[in-house]
N, C-alpha and C positions, 0 to 999 in steps of 0.2 A: 486625257482623255476631264473633262470638266466633272466633279464631283456633281449624280444628281440632287436635285434641291425635292422630297418629298411634296405631295402635292396636298397642301393642307383649305382645307375648305373656310371660305374667308367667313366670318357673321354676318346676319346679313345688320343692313348700317342700324336700326333700332335697337337690337342686341347688343351693339357695340357702344351706345350710348346707356345701357343699361348698366353695362359691367363698369361702367368708369366710376372718377372715387364721383363717392357722396359730397358732394358742398355742405359746409357744416354752417349753421346755424350760426348770425349775427348778431355773437350777445348787447343789449339791449340798444334795441333798436332802435324804442321809442325815443336811443339820444338821437339817430340819425335822420326819424322823423322832423324833430326839432330843429336841426340846423338844417334841414329840407331849403330852405330862403336861398341860403350859402353854395349852394349845391357841393354838398364836400366829396372830396374824393376818398376809397378806401384802398388799403391795400394791406394784404397779411405782414406780420413782424413779431415775434420772436413766438409764433403760438397764437396773437391777439391779430386785433385788427386799429390798424394806428385810420385815427382821422385830418385828414387835412384839408386844408379854405385853402387857397389859392396854393403861397409856396410856401405854408406855415402847416404843421405840424401843430394841431390843439389837443386831438385826446387821442387814447388809446384805448379801445373796450376789451377786459379780459375776461374770462367766463371758464377756466380751468378748475374742472370739478377739482382731476388728486390732489394738486396743490389750493386750496380754494384762499389763502393766506391773504393773497392781494387780487381775492379780486372786486369790480367794480369799474369805474371811468377812471383810467392816467391821466392827469392833468399834467402838459407841459409847461411848465415854467420855470422862476430863475427862483433860488433863494428869496433875493431880496424882495421877492412877493408875497411869500406866507405870511408873514402876517396878518395884511392886510386882506388877501381869500380867505384866511380864515375864519377874519368877522363876516366876513356872507358866507363863508362855506366849512363852519364848527367841528364837523365828521372829516374834514381831512386830514389827513397822515401822510407820510413821508410813507414810500414801499420801498417794506423790507427783502423782499427777494430778491429787491441789488446790493443787500448785503451792506450801506452803508450806511450811516447815523441818519443823517440828512439829504435828497438828492433833489434835485430840481423838479427833477416826477413826486406828484401827489395824486393819490386817490382818494377814492372818494368808495369807499365798501360797499359793497352786496350787501354785510352783514347790519350795516346801521338802521333804525328805524324808518329812516325818511330817508333814503338812498334813489330815489325816481328823484323827489322832492328835488335832494343837490344837484342830482346832477340834471336837473332842466335849470333849474338856479345855472348853475356852470354854462350850460348850451346860450341861453338869455345874455350871458356873459358874452361869449362868444358872440351874435349873432351883433350886439350893442359896438363891439370890436374892438372891446378889452386890451388894450396892451401890456397885463400881466399873463394873459394867455397865449398859449406857442410859440413856436418855436423856428427857424427857418436853419434846416440838415442841411450839415455840411454836406459840400456835395461828397460823392465816395470816388475814390480815383481806379478804375478799370483799364487790363489793357496796355497798350501801348503808348498812354498817357504817364504811365506811373516813372516817379520820378527815380533816376536808379538806387541803390540802395548803398547808406552808407558801407562804408570800408570797415567799422568798426566791428570787432567779432562780437559775435553771440549777439547783435542787432537782429529787434526782430520789428515787421510790418501790424501793427494794429489797424485794425477799422475802426476809421474815427465817428 
């Protein structure tokens, strides 16, 4: 004999929406406004908001009150461009939360006195097509398209 299900009352449609997860505010939304002519796409990443222009990730917008050390606008670049970018964005620094002394990612920190001006300068560089900003992310391998694991004992797969 099949188990009887409890007849639970279904909430009204509007009630479900009210109980759903509240969407986070977009950190540093003025950056997206500045990049609007390029039709940027955003995706959540590491509890932040990644900003893509076409196939390139160009920025990450971060505002995490519990750990504010690297809050601001993260710039996707490479070490070879740090010096020339720093001439235009003197407050740019390496991201500390990544644990390396120097990373490809750089941050314009929110605690800099001219944070918004610097972030807008970075947006102008992106709008101008500056090749120093932006990276094409490596494709993730998922599901059946994964290659076979190495036969080495203890080998671990790490995300790209």
